[in-house]
N, C-alpha and C positions, 0 to 999 in steps of 0.2 A: 224369523230366523235369518241371520245375515249370511253373506257370501262365504265367509270363512267356515262357519259351522256347517253350512250345506256341503261344502267341499270335503270337510272332515268326515261327516257322516256318510256321504256317498262313497268316499275312498275306503272307509272302514268296512262298509257292507260289501262293496265290490271285491275288496281283497279277501274277505272271509269266504265269499261265494267262489272266488277263483281258486281258493285253497282246497276246495272239494275236488280231489283228484279221482276222477271216475275210473281211470285205468287201474289205480291201486285198489279202489273199492271193489270193482267187479272182478278183478283177478283174485282177490281174497274171498269174496262171496261165492263165486262160481267155480273157482279152481283151487281154493284153499292154498293160494300161492301169492307171490308178489312179483308182478311183471318186471319190476326193476332189477330182479335177480337174473334176468334172461336177456338174450339178444343184445340190443344196443344199451340196455339199462335205462331206457327212456320210458317215462310214464305217459305214453301217447298211443294214438290209434294204430299207427304202423307197427309198433312193437307188439301190440295186442294181436293184430292180424297175423303176424309172423309166428307168434308164440302159441296163441289159443284158437284163432280162427275168426270167421266172419261174424258170428253172433256177438261175441265179446267186443270186437272192433266196432260194430254198428252201435252198440250201446254207448261206448266211449265217444264215438263221433257225435251222437245226439247230445250227450251230457256236456262235452266241451264246447260244442257249437252253441248250445242253449244257454250256458252260463254267460257267454259273451253278450248274447241278446238281452238276458235278464238284467245284467249289470247296467247296461246303457239305458234300458227302459226305466229301471228304478231311479237312476240318477236324474233323468229328465223329469220324471214325475215329482221327485223331491224339489228340484229347482223350480218347476212350474207351481207347485203348492206354495213355495216360499216367495213367489213373484219375482224371481231373479231372471233377468233377461240379458244381462251383460255378457253372458257366455253360455255355451251349450254344456249342460251337465253331463252329456254323453261322453265328452272327452275325459272327464274325471273317472266316471264309471268304467269306461273302456280301458284306460291305462292301468287302473288298479286291479281290475279283474284279471288282466293279463299278467300283472306282477304276481298275483296270488297263484295263478296257474303255473308260472315258472318256478316260484319258490313257495310251495304250499305250507302254511303254518302247521297243519295237522299231520304232515307226513315228512317231517325232517327237512323241509325246504328243498326236497328233491322232486321236481315236477316234470312236465313235458316241455316241448319246444314252442308251443303257443300258436300253431298254425290254425287249428280249428277255432280256437277261442278268438283269434284275430279275425277270422272270417265272419263270425257272429257279430263282432264289433263293427266290421266293415258294412255288413248288411244293414244294420240299424243307422249308422252314420250317413251312408250314401248308397241306397239300393241300386242306383244306376251304375255306379262304379263296380259294385258286387256282380251285377248281371253281365257287365262287359268283361270282367276279369276272370270269373270262375270257369265258364265253359272252356275257353282255350287252355287254361291251366289243367283242368281235368283231362282234356284230350292229350296234352303233353305227357301227363303221368301215365295214362293208359297206353300210349305209344311206347314210351321209354321204359315203363315199369319201374321208374325211380321216383319215389315220392319226394325225396329231399330236393331233387332238381326242380320239380314243379313248385315247391314251397319257396325256394330261393328266387326263382324267376318271378313269382308272384310278389315277393317282398320288394324286388327291384322295380317292378312295373307299377305297383300300387300308388306311390306318390305321384308318379308321372301321369298316370291315368286320372288320378284325382284332380290334378291341376287342369288337365285338358278338358275333362267333363264339366267342371265348374266354370271354367272360362267360356266354354261354348254355351253354357246356360246363362251367362251374364251375371254370375254370382261371385262374391268375394272368394278367392281361392287360397289366400296365404295361410290362414290358420289351419284349414283342413289339410292342406298339403304338408305343412310342418308336422302335424299329428301323424299323417300317413307315413311320412319319412321316419318319424320316431319309431313307429310300429315296425316298419320295414327294417330299420337298423337292428332292432332287438331280435327280430326273427332271424336275420342273417347271422348275427353274433351267436345265437343259440345253435346255428347249423355250421359253425366253424369247422368242426371235425368232419362233417359231411362234405364240406367244400374241399378239404384236403384229400378225401377219398375219391371225390369226383375228378379232381385234377390228376390223381394217380391211377384212375381207371379201376378202382377197387370198391366202389360204392355198391351196396347191396341192391338187388332188384326184388320187388315183392312178388310173391306167388300166391295163387288162390288156395294152395294147400298149406295148412298150418304145419310148422315144423314141430311145435310142441316143446316143452322144456326138455332139454337133453339130460339124460342120466349121467351121473358122474362115472368116469372111466377109472378102473383100478390103476393105480400108479405102477411104474416099472419096478420100484424097490420091493414091494411085497412079493411080486412074482419072482424076483431074483432070490428072495429069502426062501420061498417054497422050493425052488430048484435046488438050493443049497441043502435044504433038509432032505430032499429026495436022494441027493448024491450021498 
């Protein structure tokens, strides 16, 4: 199998894997609902936590993180089986699983923002960078209780840290840094509305207590009609 066919197969499998939106699946299975109808409208862990609680959020966390890992592993195994060494198949698997997560084929191309899936990709591509980046970002989120802030800061630091770590290890850093920058730009772009709210001081903070789907409130017009009838 040549390089083009390997890239094509790895991309297709990774995209289809990424298109499995665990937030939508678990909200439908466990709550007979669609998480995208509530809160931020995002099919991700944070909106699941706010809307349904810790259990559903944990399941989504494992699913989104895991599919990033699986896509990179599959692509690397495929490239290894084909004897291709000119590039790391993990880049192909990582990029397209993220693309599938953002624009899932099975759910109307409305997905999440890619943070957990990117973390799974990062872990497989460079575990040292993952271990250096994740603990301080988790601490930042716990202190500020703003998930989007931690995600944006991580996206900015990721390529910088990648370059520093690989340089200190004496390894070529250009390709990994470019890929990390690409992932970072995508994550920041997906958080553009969060950035506006952060600048305005109106960004939501997470709480341990789920809010739950809010019932629809009766409109003012029907109430007025009732009053008119009573009069």
